[in-house]
C-alpha positions in Angstrom: 13.5 -4.4 -22.4 13.6 -0.9 -21.0 14.4 -0.5 -17.3 13.5 2.6 -15.3 15.4 3.7 -12.2 13.4 4.6 -9.1 13.8 8.3 -9.3 14.4 8.6 -13.0 12.9 11.7 -14.7 10.7 10.3 -17.5 9.6 12.8 -20.2 6.0 13.2 -21.3 4.3 11.7 -18.3 0.6 12.8 -18.0 -0.8 14.1 -14.7 -3.6 12.0 -13.2 -5.4 11.7 -9.8 -6.1 8.6 -7.8 -9.8 7.6 -7.8 -11.6 8.3 -4.5 -12.0 4.7 -3.4 -13.1 3.7 0.1 -11.0 0.9 1.5 -10.9 -0.8 4.9 -7.8 -0.6 7.2 -6.9 -1.5 10.7 -3.9 -0.4 12.8 -2.0 -3.4 14.1 0.2 -2.9 17.2 2.2 -6.1 17.0 4.3 -8.0 14.4 2.1 -9.8 11.9 2.3 -11.6 8.6 0.0 -11.6 5.5 -0.2 -14.2 2.8 -0.1 -12.1 -0.3 -1.6 -12.7 -3.8 1.9 -13.8 -4.9 1.6 -16.7 -2.3 4.5 -15.5 -0.1 4.3 -14.0 3.4 4.9 -10.4 4.0 6.0 -9.1 7.5 4.2 -6.2 9.2 5.6 -4.4 12.2 3.9 -2.7 15.1 2.2 0.5 13.9 1.6 -0.8 10.3 -1.9 -1.0 8.9 -3.6 -4.1 7.5 -5.6 -3.1 4.5 -8.1 -4.7 2.2 -7.7 -3.8 -1.5 -10.4 -3.2 -4.0 -10.4 -6.9 -5.1 -10.7 -8.1 -1.5 -7.0 -8.9 -1.1 -5.1 -8.1 2.2 -1.9 -6.2 2.2 0.3 -4.2 4.6 0.9 -0.4 4.5 3.6 1.3 6.5 2.2 3.4 9.3 3.7 6.8 8.3 2.8 6.3 4.6 -0.8 5.4 5.6 -1.1 8.5 7.7 0.2 10.7 4.9 -2.1 9.1 2.3 -5.4 8.2 4.0 -8.1 9.6 6.3 -10.7 7.5 8.1 -14.3 8.3 7.0 
């Protein structure tokens, strides 16, 4: 089984663009937990976003990552 390292340079990767999907998100200003699809609980911190995925699942997005990746419509 091939294992890839996080920042490994992989040859012949094709360029692609993420589809423009509208998702729902809410800024949470306190610690919180989410029961994930895997059945375990993930911990969110103040300033993280609670998001609903395209299949209806809830997940956590780090605040600074959300702000670099998303705009509210």
